C-alpha positions as CSV (number, residue, x, y, z in Angstrom):
1,X,5.9,17.7,-2.2
2,X,3.6,18.9,-4.9
3,X,2.3,16.8,-7.8
4,X,4.8,18.2,-10.3
5,X,7.8,17.6,-8.1
6,X,6.6,14.0,-7.4
7,X,6.1,13.4,-11.1
8,X,9.7,14.6,-11.8
9,X,11.0,12.4,-8.9
10,X,9.2,9.4,-10.4
11,X,10.6,10.2,-13.8
12,X,14.1,10.2,-12.3
13,X,13.4,6.9,-10.6
14,X,12.3,5.4,-13.8
15,X,15.5,6.5,-15.4
16,X,17.5,4.5,-12.8
17,X,18.4,7.4,-10.4
18,X,19.1,5.6,-7.1
19,X,19.2,8.9,-5.2
20,X,15.7,9.7,-6.5
21,X,14.6,6.3,-5.5
22,X,15.9,6.8,-2.0
23,X,13.9,10.0,-1.8
24,X,10.8,8.3,-3.1
25,X,11.3,5.5,-0.6
26,X,11.5,8.0,2.3
27,X,8.1,9.4,1.1
28,X,6.2,6.2,0.4
29,X,7.7,3.6,2.8
30,X,6.1,5.1,6.0
31,X,2.7,5.2,4.3
32,X,3.0,1.6,3.1
33,X,4.3,0.3,6.4
34,X,1.6,2.2,8.4
35,X,-1.2,0.6,6.2
36,X,0.3,-2.9,6.4
37,X,1.1,-2.9,10.2
38,X,-2.4,-3.4,11.6
39,X,-3.2,-6.1,9.0
40,X,0.1,-8.0,9.1
41,X,2.1,-7.2,12.2
42,X,5.5,-5.5,12.4
43,X,7.7,-8.2,10.9
44,X,5.5,-9.0,7.9
45,X,4.7,-5.3,7.3
46,X,8.4,-4.6,7.2
47,X,9.1,-7.4,4.8
48,X,6.2,-6.5,2.5
49,X,7.1,-2.8,2.5
50,X,10.6,-3.7,1.3
51,X,9.3,-6.1,-1.3
52,X,6.8,-3.7,-2.7
53,X,9.4,-1.0,-3.0
54,X,11.9,-3.3,-4.7
55,X,9.1,-4.2,-7.2
56,X,8.4,-0.5,-7.7
57,X,12.1,0.1,-8.5
58,X,12.0,-2.8,-11.0
59,X,8.7,-1.8,-12.6
60,X,9.3,2.0,-12.6
61,X,10.4,2.3,-16.2
62,X,7.3,0.4,-17.4
63,X,5.0,2.3,-15.0
64,X,6.2,5.7,-16.1
65,X,6.3,4.8,-19.8
66,X,2.6,4.0,-19.5
67,X,2.2,7.4,-17.7
68,X,1.3,5.6,-14.4
69,X,2.4,6.9,-11.1
70,X,4.9,4.7,-9.2
71,X,3.5,5.9,-5.8
72,X,-0.1,5.2,-6.9
73,X,0.9,1.7,-8.0
74,X,2.7,1.0,-4.6
75,X,-0.3,2.3,-2.6
76,X,-2.8,0.3,-4.7
77,X,-0.8,-2.8,-4.2
78,X,-0.6,-2.1,-0.5
79,X,-4.4,-1.7,-0.3
80,X,-4.8,-5.0,-2.3
81,X,-2.6,-6.8,0.2
82,X,-4.4,-5.4,3.2
83,X,-7.8,-6.4,1.7
84,X,-6.5,-9.9,1.0
85,X,-5.0,-10.2,4.5
86,X,-8.2,-8.9,6.2
87,X,-10.5,-11.3,4.4
88,X,-14.3,-11.2,4.8
89,X,-14.3,-12.0,8.5
90,X,-12.7,-8.7,9.5
91,X,-14.9,-6.4,7.4
92,X,-17.3,-4.2,9.3
93,X,-20.8,-3.6,8.1
94,X,-19.9,-0.3,6.6
95,X,-17.3,-2.0,4.4
96,X,-14.2,-0.5,6.1
97,X,-11.4,-2.8,7.2
98,X,-11.3,-3.3,11.0
99,X,-8.4,-1.8,12.8
100,X,-7.8,-4.8,15.1
101,X,-7.4,-2.4,18.0
102,X,-7.5,-4.1,21.4
103,X,-11.0,-4.2,22.8
104,X,-12.6,-3.6,19.4
105,X,-13.4,-7.0,17.8
106,X,-14.2,-7.0,14.1
107,X,-17.8,-7.5,13.3
108,X,-18.8,-9.8,10.4
109,X,-21.4,-8.8,7.9
110,X,-24.6,-10.4,8.9
111,X,-26.3,-13.0,6.7
112,X,-29.6,-11.8,5.2
113,X,-32.6,-13.3,6.9
114,X,-35.4,-14.9,5.1
115,X,-38.7,-12.9,5.2
C-alpha cells in the first residue's frame, strides 16, 4: 500500500469506518505482534497488540485531526513498550535490543573503568 492510500485509509478510520479499521488492523497487527513477541511472549504480545489497536481506534480522530499517522503512532507505542519491557539489562553494547534467541544471551553494557 502506498503512502497516499494509507493516508486515505487512516482518514476513513478517523471518520469511524469500521471496515477501514479492519483493513488497517490487517496491515498493522502483524507488525506490532511481531515486534512485541520476543520481548513479551505470545500471550502478552497478543493482549498488547489488541489493546494498542483499540487505543488507535479511539484516538484516530484526534491523531488525524493533528495530521498524525495512526500507523506511526501504533508503531511508536510498540517500540516504547518493547524498550520498557527490555530494560537496561537486555541492551547490547551497540544499543540494539537483544532478540532473546536461545543460545544468545543478552550482554549488558559494561561499566566504565577508572583510569
